[in-house]
C-alpha positions in Angstrom: 107.0 122.5 57.0 104.8 124.6 59.2 101.2 123.7 60.1 98.8 126.2 61.5 96.2 124.7 63.8 93.4 126.3 65.6 93.4 125.2 69.2 89.7 125.1 69.2 89.4 122.0 67.2 86.7 119.8 68.6 87.8 116.8 70.5 86.3 113.4 71.1 85.6 112.0 74.6 88.8 111.2 76.3 89.7 107.5 76.6 90.2 107.7 80.3 86.6 108.7 80.7 85.5 105.6 79.0 87.7 103.6 81.2 86.3 105.3 84.4 82.7 104.8 83.4 83.1 101.2 82.2 85.2 100.2 85.3 82.5 101.6 87.6 79.9 99.4 86.0 82.2 96.4 86.0 83.0 97.0 89.8 79.2 96.9 90.4 79.0 93.6 88.6 81.7 92.3 91.0 83.3 88.9 91.0 86.9 87.9 90.8 89.6 87.9 88.1 92.8 85.9 88.5 92.1 85.8 92.3 91.7 89.6 92.5 88.4 91.3 93.3 87.2 93.1 90.2 86.2 96.1 92.4 89.8 96.5 93.3 90.9 96.5 89.6 88.1 99.0 89.1 90.1 101.7 90.7 93.6 100.5 89.7 93.2 100.6 85.9 91.8 104.1 85.8 94.7 105.2 88.2 97.4 103.7 86.0 96.0 105.2 82.8 95.6 108.6 84.5 99.2 108.6 85.7 100.4 107.8 82.2 98.3 110.6 80.7 99.5 113.2 83.2 103.1 112.2 82.7 102.7 112.7 79.0 101.8 116.3 79.3 101.3 117.7 82.8 101.1 121.3 81.5 97.6 120.9 80.2 95.9 120.0 83.5 92.9 122.2 84.2 91.8 120.7 87.5 92.7 123.0 90.4 95.0 120.5 92.1 96.5 123.3 94.2 93.3 123.2 96.3 94.2 119.6 97.3 98.1 119.9 97.6 98.0 120.2 101.4 96.0 117.0 101.8 98.1 115.3 99.2 101.4 116.2 100.9 99.9 115.2 104.2 99.0 111.8 103.0 102.3 111.2 101.4 104.2 112.4 104.5 102.2 110.1 106.8 102.7 107.3 104.3 106.6 107.6 104.6 106.3 107.0 108.3 103.5 104.4 108.2 103.7 101.3 110.3 100.2 99.8 109.7 99.6 97.2 107.1 98.1 98.2 103.7 99.0 101.8 104.3 100.3 102.2 100.8 97.1 100.8 99.1 94.8 102.8 101.3 96.7 106.0 100.8 96.8 105.5 96.9 93.0 104.7 96.9 92.3 108.0 98.7 94.3 110.0 96.2 93.1 108.1 93.1 90.0 110.3 92.4 92.2 113.4 92.4 94.6 111.8 89.8 91.7 110.9 87.6 90.3 114.3 87.8 93.5 115.8 86.7 93.9 113.3 83.8 90.3 114.0 82.6 90.7 117.7 82.7 93.6 117.6 80.2 91.3 117.0 77.3 90.0 119.8 75.1 86.4 118.5 75.3 83.8 119.8 72.8 80.1 119.4 72.4 80.6 116.2 70.6 82.6 114.9 73.5 80.0 116.0 76.0 77.3 114.3 74.0 79.3 111.1 74.0 79.5 111.4 77.8 75.8 111.8 78.2 75.3 108.7 76.2 77.9 106.8 78.0 76.7 107.5 81.5 73.1 106.8 80.4 74.1 103.3 79.2 76.2 102.8 82.4 73.1 103.8 84.5 70.9 101.3 82.7 73.5 98.6 83.2 73.8 99.4 86.9 70.1 99.2 87.4 70.0 95.8 85.7 72.9 94.5 87.7 71.2 95.6 91.0 67.9 93.9 89.9 69.9 90.6 89.3 72.0 90.9 92.5 68.9 91.4 94.6 67.1 88.5 93.0 64.2 90.7 92.1 64.2 89.5 88.5 63.7 85.9 89.8 61.4 86.4 92.8 59.7 89.7 92.1 60.1 90.3 95.9 62.4 92.9 97.5 65.1 91.3 99.6 65.2 91.5 103.3 69.0 92.2 103.2 71.6 93.1 100.6 75.2 94.0 100.6 75.0 96.6 97.9 76.1 99.7 99.9 78.7 100.6 97.2 76.3 100.1 94.3 73.8 102.4 96.0 76.4 105.1 96.3 76.9 104.9 92.5 73.2 105.2 92.1 73.1 108.2 94.3 75.8 109.9 92.3 73.7 109.4 89.1 70.8 110.9 90.9 72.7 114.2 91.0 73.4 114.0 87.3 69.7 113.4 86.5 68.6 116.3 88.8 71.0 118.7 87.2 69.7 117.7 83.8 66.1 118.2 85.1 66.9 121.7 86.4 68.4 122.8 83.1 65.3 121.9 81.1 65.3 118.2 80.5 62.0 117.4 82.3 62.0 113.7 81.5 65.2 113.4 83.7 63.0 113.6 86.8 61.8 110.1 85.9 65.3 108.8 85.8 66.0 110.4 89.1 63.0 108.7 90.6 64.1 105.3 89.3 67.7 105.7 90.7 66.5 107.2 94.0 64.7 103.9 94.5 68.0 101.9 94.2 69.1 102.6 97.9 65.6 101.4 99.0 65.9 98.4 96.9 69.3 97.7 98.2 68.2 98.7 101.8 71.0 101.0 102.5 69.9 103.8 105.0 72.3 106.6 104.4 72.0 106.2 100.6 68.2 106.5 101.0 68.6 109.8 102.7 71.4 111.0 100.2 69.4 110.1 97.2 66.2 111.5 98.5 67.9 114.9 99.4 69.7 115.0 95.9 66.6 116.5 94.4 65.5 119.3 96.8 69.1 120.0 98.0 70.8 120.1 94.6 73.3 123.0 94.0 71.7 123.5 90.6 69.8 126.8 90.4 66.3 125.7 91.5 63.6 128.0 93.0 63.0 127.9 96.7 59.3 127.0 96.2 60.0 124.1 94.0 62.7 122.9 96.5 60.0 123.0 99.3 57.5 121.2 97.2 60.0 118.4 96.3 61.2 118.1 99.9 57.7 117.7 101.0 57.0 115.0 98.5 60.2 113.2 99.4 59.1 113.3 103.1 55.6 112.2 102.2 57.1 109.2 100.4 59.7 108.4 103.0 57.3 108.2 106.0 55.3 105.2 104.7 58.5 103.6 103.4 60.0 103.8 106.9 57.0 101.9 108.3 57.4 99.0 105.8 58.3 95.6 107.3 61.6 95.3 105.7 62.7 98.8 106.7 61.5 98.4 110.3 63.5 95.1 110.5 66.5 97.0 109.2 66.1 99.9 111.7 65.2 98.1 114.9 66.3 94.9 116.5 62.8 94.3 117.7 61.4 94.8 114.2 59.3 97.9 115.0 59.8 101.4 116.1 58.9 105.1 115.3 60.9 107.8 113.7 61.4 109.5 117.1 63.2 106.3 118.2 65.8 106.6 115.5 68.8 107.6 117.5 72.1 105.8 118.6 71.2 106.0 122.3 68.2 103.8 121.7 69.4 100.2 122.5 66.7 98.9 120.0 68.1 101.0 117.2 70.2 98.7 115.0 73.6 100.2 114.5 75.1 96.7 114.0 77.9 97.4 116.4 78.9 100.7 114.9 78.0 102.8 117.9 80.1 100.6 120.2 83.0 100.7 117.8 82.8 104.5 117.3 82.8 105.0 121.1 86.0 103.0 121.4 87.6 104.9 118.5 86.7 108.2 120.0 88.4 107.2 123.2 91.4 106.1 121.3 91.4 109.4 119.3 91.6 111.3 122.6 95.0 109.6 123.2 96.5 111.3 120.0 93.9 113.9 119.1 95.9 116.4 117.0 98.0 114.3 114.6 96.5 110.8 114.9 98.0 107.4 115.0 99.3 107.2 111.5 98.3 106.1 108.0 95.8 103.4 108.0 96.3 102.7 111.7 92.4 102.5 112.0 92.4 99.2 110.0 94.2 97.0 112.5 92.6 98.9 115.4 89.1 98.0 113.9 90.1 94.5 112.9 91.2 93.4 116.4 88.0 94.8 118.0 85.5 93.4 115.5 87.0 90.1 114.7 87.4 90.7 111.0 86.1 94.0 109.9 88.8 96.4 108.5 86.8 99.7 108.3 84.9 101.8 110.9 82.0 102.7 108.5 82.6 106.3 109.4 85.3 108.1 107.4 85.3 111.2 109.5 86.3 109.0 112.4 88.8 107.2 110.2 90.5 110.5 109.3 90.5 111.6 113.0 92.0 108.4 114.2 94.7 108.2 111.4 95.5 111.9 110.8 94.1 113.6 113.9 92.1 116.7 114.0 94.7 118.4 111.9 94.5 116.0 109.1 90.8 115.8 109.1 90.6 119.5 109.2 92.9 119.8 106.1 90.7 117.3 104.2 87.5 119.1 105.2 88.9 122.4 104.4 90.1 121.2 100.9 86.5 119.8 100.3 84.9 123.1 101.3 87.3 125.2 99.1 86.7 122.7 96.2 83.0 123.2 96.5 83.3 126.9 96.5 85.7 126.9 93.6 83.1 124.7 91.7 80.2 127.0 92.4 82.2 130.1 91.3 83.2 128.4 88.0 79.6 127.3 87.5 78.3 130.8 87.6 80.8 131.8 84.9 80.1 128.9 82.6 77.2 128.0 80.3 75.4 125.0 78.9 76.6 121.5 79.6 79.7 122.9 81.4 77.5 124.7 83.9 75.4 121.5 84.3 78.5 119.4 85.1 79.8 121.9 87.5 76.6 121.9 89.5 76.5 118.1 89.4 80.0 117.9 90.8 79.0 120.3 93.6 76.0 118.2 94.5 78.0 115.0 94.6 80.2 116.6 97.3 77.1 117.0 99.5 76.3 113.3 99.1 80.0 112.4 99.6 80.2 114.3 103.0 76.9 112.5 104.1 78.1 109.1 103.2 81.3 109.7 105.2 79.3 109.6 108.4 78.2 106.0 108.0 80.4 104.2 105.4 83.8 103.9 103.6 83.2 106.1 100.6 86.6 107.7 100.8 88.1 104.3 99.7 85.3 103.5 97.2 87.0 105.2 94.3 85.8 102.5 91.9 82.1 103.2 92.9 82.0 106.9 93.5 85.1 108.9 93.7 86.6 108.2 90.2 83.2 109.0 88.5 82.7 112.1 90.7 86.1 113.6 89.8 85.6 112.6 86.1 82.6 114.8 86.1 84.6 117.6 87.6 87.5 117.0 85.2 85.2 117.3 82.3 83.7 120.5 83.7 87.1 122.1 84.1 88.2 120.9 80.7 85.0 122.2 79.1 85.3 125.5 80.8 88.8 125.9 79.3 87.3 125.1 76.0 84.7 127.8 76.4 87.4 130.3 77.2 89.4 129.4 74.1 86.2 130.0 72.0 85.8 133.4 73.5 89.4 134.2 73.0 90.7 132.2 70.1 94.4 131.8 69.6 96.5 130.3 66.9 99.0 127.6 67.7 101.9 127.1 65.3 103.4 123.6 64.8 106.7 123.2 63.1 
């Protein structure tokens, strides 16, 4: 019997999207399950599900994976010859967001599905905010903590800032209040790079905003940032002496608190010069850092990590892929409409935050907190764009 089905049939939100969003929130909650860190499981489950989805029907992938093929091949080739411990896990973690983006892009997402996504990430955002309030102890003491270990959670909050900004630019004025609330998360968590990234997510968004408005917002962000910088908790975070000026914020100032990062980075730069072009091998940076820090496993600078492991060549391949991806997103954003356009511009803005975080943290391995959600947004955008094209050029698919 023959069934005629229009390929434009509206689709619900893909199950993998639910898994990514929920696993991101669960990773923020943290803890352990069967002696495994929940944050680790937070990237593994979406990865396994995404692989199964892709294997089921690889032909429907809309994500432009060709952009990342040079980087993927490079990582796999280095993995074959890897000698450092944990090379397999670290390599897979770096590629996980790409696989998630591919899986998400397979869905034929409709307006109903996009509406479900808006509700889903909104609930996740509220959950994240509550988790941070509890983890910092604010709900119990009413006082901002002097120190926190919530760098990863602040990254997720910064990503959500880009979502709220895009919504604001496209007419949802109340989203500015949501942005303000989540831009405050890095300050609550006292994570310096995240404070900068979240603050810049409004005036530096890739969403189409007038120059005058950008200047106004940037001025407001600076006006708020200056008194924030001179608060006692921020001064204690920035300087060993507990006091200093903005002009004194530079790595050559011995009073500027880099918490050993400057010394480690200098040692790594010297080691990079020994094998500058093709690096020391997959995850070679982990034992290098561990020996010199007495327990740390990451250099808190992913650009240096890539240079050390893959050399200038590998880092260049990654950076070029990131730039081409950004340009590809912006081009597609101009040719799309509605929620699809909003998601594309959000994805583009998250790339700016991602590149900034790479200078001072390990975001390239934080798939559970940033990368998976970032590429879920991109996957939805590409899937939705394909849906728009099918509406403009409807076709009939015949099933036998």
